[in-house]
C-alpha positions, -999 to +999 in steps of 0.1 A: +000+000+000+029+024+007+043+018-027+010+027-043+007+059-022+043+068-032+036+062-069+003+082-067+021+111-050+049+111-075+023+111-104+005+141-089+038+160-085+048+152-121+014+163-134+015+195-114+050+203-127+040+197-164+008+218-160+028+246-146+051+247-176+024+257-201-006+280-197-031+294-221-032+332-223-066+349-225-075+375-251-068+405-229-033+393-220-026+384-256-037+419-268-016+435-241+015+416-252+009+425-289+002+462-281+034+463-260+054+449-289+064+418-270+049+395-296+044+398-333+010+409-345-016+381-350-020+392-386+017+385-393+017+352-374-014+341-393+001+351-426+033+331-418+012+300-411-010+304-442+021+309-464+033+274-454+000+259-468-013+280-497-051+280-500-056+268-464-079+284-439-074+289-402-097+269-380-083+278-346-055+298-329-042+299-294-014+318-275+004+299-248+033+306-225+055+274-224+087+273-204+089+311-205+084+314-242+053+327-260+040+301-285+013+308-311-005+277-321-025+276-354-047+248-368-052+249-406-074+230-431-060+229-466-080+227-498-077+189-498-093+188-464-061+179-445-056+195-411-022+210-401-009+220-367+017+248-366+035+263-337+053+297-341+075+316-317+052+345-310+082+369-303+101+362-336+075+347-359+097+317-366+079+284-374+088+259-347+066+230-358+045+222-389+029+188-391-002+171-404-028+165-378-036+128-377 
């Protein structure tokens, strides 16, 4: 029973630590960061994502803070109906990840 309690406690600590590493930013905070010039404009970030997949449309976006970095996540659907997940560095606009959603 002690082993189970130790494993359960360790699992809770690990989950708490990983949850603390990433947080979704609300619209007010996102706009404040954009207006302060901390992050690139959403129009530029969206344009960068769309340039990677011509003809695609944006289905969802989200700004997160992960490990002290601002990450802009974009979900796209291309003309063939394929879904793409992109992550951009919201400070520089650099594409960090671009993969097909499976």
